[in-house]
N, C-alpha and C positions, 0 to 999 in steps of 0.2 A: 630883404624884407619885402614881401609882396602883400599888399592889402587888396583884397578882393571886393569889388563893388557889388552893390545890391540894387536891384531895379529902383530907380528914383524918378518920380513923376515931375517934381517941381524944380525950381532953380536953386534951391538950397538943399543940403544933404539931409536925408531923412534920418530917423532914429537909428536904423540899423547901420547906415553908412557912418554916422557919428560914432557909434559903438566900435565898429571895425577900425576906424581911424584911431580911437583911443588905444585899442589893442596894439596897433602898429607902433604907435609912439612909445608905449610902455615896453614893448619888446625891443624896439630900436634903441632905446636909451642905454643899452648895455655898452655901446661903444660909439665914439665920435665918427668913425669911418663908415658907419652904417648908411646904406642907401635905402630909401623907401621907394618902392615902385607901386604906384597907384594904377589899378587895372579896372577897366570897365568902359564900355561905349555908352552912347545915348540910347539905351534899350527901351525905356518907357517915357523919357522926357527929352527936352531940347538940348540939355547939357550932358556931355559924357560924364559918367560916374567918376572916372579918374580925375577929371577937372574939379568936380565937387569935393572929392576926397582930398586932393592936393591943397585946395584953398582952405579947407577946414583944418587940415594938419598944419599948414603954414600960419594962417592968421588966427585961428581960434585956439589951437593947441600949442602954438609957439615953437614948432620944430624948425630949426634953422639949418639942418643938414640937407644933403642932396636928395632931391626927389625926381624920379623919372616917371613918365606916363606911357600907358598903353590905352589909347582912346578908342580902339576898334572892337574889343572883345564883347561878345554878346552872350557868353555862357561861361561856366567854370572851366569847361574843356578848353575854350579859346583863351581864357585868362592864363591858364597854365602854358599853352602852346605859344602864345605871343610874348610872355615874359621869360620863358626859358632862355632865349638868347641873352637877355639882359642880366640873368643870374649865372650864366655859364662860367664866369670867373670868380664867383663869390666863394668865400670860405665856408659859409653856412647859408641855408635857405629856410626862411620861416614864412608860412602863409598866415596872414592876420585875418581872422574871421572867427566865427563861432567854432567850437571844438570839432563838431562833426563835419561842418563844411570845410574846415581846414584839412581834416583827414581825407575828405573826398579829393581835395586838390593834391594832397600828397600821393594818393593812389594814382591820380591822373599823371602826375610827374613821373612816377615810377614806370607807368605804361609808355609815356611819350619819350622820356629821356632817362633811361635807366642809369646812364653815366653820371647823372646829377643826384640820384637818389641817396647816395651815401652822405650827402651834405645836408640832408633834411634835418631840421631841428623843430621840435614842438615849441610853439609860442606860449606866452603867458595870456592865454585867451579866456581863462576862467578866473573870476573873482566872486567870492561869496556876495550874494545880494545884488549883483550887477545884472541888470535886465531881468530881474526876478519874475516879472509877470509874463514875459514872452519866451524865456528859455525853455519851459516845458514844451511849448509848441515847436520851437526850433529843434529840440531833442527828438520829438516824435517824428517830425518830417525828416530829420537827418538820419535817424536809424533806418527808417523805411528806405530812403534813397541809397544809403550804404549797403543795405541788404540786397537791393536790386542791382546795384553796381557790382558787387562781388559775385553775384550769380551770372552776370553778363560778361565778366572778364575772364 
């Protein structure tokens, strides 16, 4: 389970990072052997997104399972590249994020590590009425980015 960080300015996880953490925990709850990998560097703030995600998952969401960190990634491409070695022995790989952002990460994994692509599984990233006011914006940006991504690959 790889939870992708979102640019965070302050010392506490922003709304998007809290949402992505919830997605990770609800997807990871399918098995006790699941490892959550929090990915994201200090892109816009002093604390790496991975650390903010880990702390929120552990302390606020009550996850007691294994958590690994990638604190250096500054983009989705780097999130995927830096976490690929950490998931190379996993039975299944889920990217925890919004639906379209997770799809972007899956495309990147297929490009970077085609040997891992067959293990990709879609997460439970959509719930009715969750993030209701911002999902239309995320959808518009996500569709635009995926179109551009598919043309460039």
